[in-house]
N, C-alpha and C positions, 0 to 999 in steps of 0.2 A: 639227303634230299632224293637221291637216286638209288635204286635197288640194283643188286647184281642181276644181270641178264635183262634189265629193263631196256626197251628200245627208245631211242631219242633220235628221230629222223632216221638217217642211215647208220647211226652209231648204236652199238650194243654195249652197255655198261658191263665191265668185268670186275670192278672193285675200286675201292678208295685208295688213293696214293697218299694224299696229305690233306690237312685241314688247317686253315688259318682263321684269323679273326673275322674276316668278311666273306671268305670263299672256301670251297672244297674242290680238290683236284681229283679226278677219276681217271682210271685206265679204261679205255674202250676200244672196240674193234670197229674200224670203218668197213662196213659190210660191202661197200661198192669197190673200194680200192684194195681191200684185203690187207690193210695195214693197221697196226695198233697206234693209238694216239692218246694224248692227255687232254682231258676236258676240264676247264676251269669254270665253275659256276658260283655266283654269289649265293649266300644263304637266303632262304625264303624270307626270313624276318628282316633282312637288310635290303630287300629289293625296293628301294625308294627311287624317286626321280634323281636324287643327288648321287646315290650309289651307281645307278645306271649311267649317269653322266660321267662319273669317275671311270667306269669300265670302258665306256666309249673313248674317253681320253686316252686310256692305256692302249687301246687297240690302235688308235691313230698314231700314237707315239711309236709303238713297236713296228707298225707297218712302214714307217719311214726310216727305220734302222736297218741297214743292209751291210752285215758283217758276218763272216764265217763263225765268229765266236759269240754271236748273240742269237738266241733262239728265235727262229722265224715263226710267223703266224700262218696257220693253215686256213682258219675260218673264224668268223665272228658274226653271230646272227642269233635271231630268236628261233628256237626250235621247240615246237609244242608249247609255246608260251614261256619258255625258259631262255633267258639270255645266257649264252655260253661262248667261251673262247677256246678254240681248238689248236693245240700245238703238237709237233712231233714228240714222240715218246722216247726219252732217254733210257739208258741201261741202269743208271744209278746216279746219285748225287755225289758231289765232292765230300759231303759229310759222311756218306756211306764208305767212300774210299779211304777216308782218314782213319777208319777203324783197323786198317791193316798197314803194315810197314810199306814205305815207299823209298825207292832208290833216289839218290840225289839227281839223277838224270830225269826221272819222272817228276820230281818236285819242280825242277827248273822249267820243264816243258809245260806243265800245268800252270805254273806261275806266270809264264810269259803269255799264255793264252788268255788268262783272266785279266791280265794287265792290258792286253791289246783290246779286249772287249770294252773295258772301262775307259780306255783312252779314246776309243771311237765314240762312245757315248758322250764323253766330255767335249770332244770336238764338235758335237752337235748341241752343245750347251745343256746337256741333260745330266742332272745329278741323280744317281740311282737311289740313294738313301737307305737301301736295305741289302748291301752286299754281305753275303754270308755263304758258307759252304752248301747250305740247303737250297740256295738259289743258283747253284752252278750244276748243270747236268752234264754227265759224261756219256758220249756216244761211241760206237765202235771205232777202233783206231785211236783211242784215247783222245778224242776230240772233246774239248770243253766248250759249253755254251752258257752264257749268262742269261738269266731269265728273271721274271717277276719285276717288271718296272711299275707295278701297281701303285706304289707310293712315291715314285720318282717325281722330282720337281724340275721344271724348266728353270735354269739358273737365271735369277733376276736380282735386282738390288735388294728386294725384300722377299723372302721365301716363307710362305705360311705353312701350317701343318706342324706345329711345335711338337717335338718329341717323337715324331714318327721314326720307325726303325725297329731293330731288335736289340734288346739289352744284351750286353756281352760282346757285341760287334760294333756298337755305336761309338762314334767319337764324342768326347765330353761336350763340345759345343752343340752337337746335333741333339743330344739329350736335353739341352737348354732351349731347343727350338730355333737354333741358328745354323742349319746345315749349309754346307758349301761343297765345292769340288774337293777341297782338302779333307772333308769328312769321309768321302769315298776312299781317299788315299789312306786314311787311318785304318779303315776296315780292311782294305787290301793288305796293309802291312801286318795287321793282326793275323790274317790267314796265312801269309807267308811264314810268319814266325811260328805259328802252330805246326805247319808242315815240317819245318826243320827241327823244332825242339820237342814236339809231342805234347806241349803244354800251352794252355791259353793264358796270355797275359791278362791280368785283372786290374780293375780300379784299385789304387790311383795311378796305375800304369807307370810305376817307377822303374828306372833303368839301373842295373840290368834286370831283366824280367826272368821269371823262373825258367829253367832249362837252358840258360845261356851257355853253360859249359858244352852242351851237346851241339849247340849252334856253332860255337867257335871251332869245334873239331871238324865240322862238316864243310864250313865255308871259309872265306878269307876275311881278314880284318876289314877290308873295304866293303864287303857284303854285310858284315855286322853293322857298320856305320850306316849303310843304306837302310837297313831295317830300323835302326834307332831313329833316323830322321823321319821315316815314314810313320812311325808310331809315337812321335812327339805329342804329348798331351796338348801343347800349345799349337793352334792351327798355323801360325806364322812360322813355326819351326819346321813344318813339313814341306814336301814338294807341293808346288802350286796346283797341280792337277795330275791325273793319271798319265797324261802325255809326257810330262816331265819325269814322272816316276818310271815309266817304261823306258825312256831313253837312258836313264841312269842304270836301271836294271840290266839292260843289254850290255853296258860297259862292265859292270862288276860281275856279271854272269861269266864272262870269258875268263876271269881270274879263277873262278871256282872250277871251271872245266879244266884249266891248266893244272890246278892243284890236284884234281882227281887223276889226271894222266901221270903226274909225277909220283904220287903215292901208290898207285895201283901196282907197279912192278915190285915195290918193296913188300906189299901185302902178299903178293903171290910167292915171293921168296920165303916169307915166314910160314906160309901154308905148306910149301914144299919141304921145309926143314922139319916141321912137325910131323908130316907124313912119313919122313925118313926115320 
């Protein structure tokens, strides 16, 4: 919809970042503030009263979320007859970061940040419904921010919007049109498992999942059990929400840190022996 170097009010488009089913995200320069931002705009063919209503709903939802690990909103308005939402621009997505190796310290740090973001959203009765690495932006200092609440649903007795989400990250019941807070827990569990194992669990999500040997080498049995419960195909077998999941994560995380501290001296001795 927008061309490189095109002006949109005070913004100058620099290129496309991503494209989804209903909107495209662009990198742009704020020529007044002198900073780069991300601009999200619905596709022209989808600019209907209903879509604009959905985008306004997203804006209002994000505007009331105040947490360091949730992407803040800079602007939402009509500019040159285009409805756009403007966000701070991250360095990369978690999906980009997953293409290279991560230390256990980095994995635990990023995991805790994404769990804190989801836990805060759940405390506000918001189900994200599309938690995936592409919707987690990394900023300087290894700060993670959860974004794209575009299809999130306010938790109610009956949630409409059957099947919304991204295949491969979606809980089985969400694919059936019955998302809940436990569905976000499942998606978070898949991402944690991927970070530790280097492999994505796939349907029918049988345990143990591919890459379990690597997971067991890196963490404690308690942490493995934590992952198993988070990715249970049956919703009732999981943590009730991200708040519960975060509390358990913090407890089992300490065991992984102790394991690392105990094994590190032995690894150093092996390296010294080989060097000699």
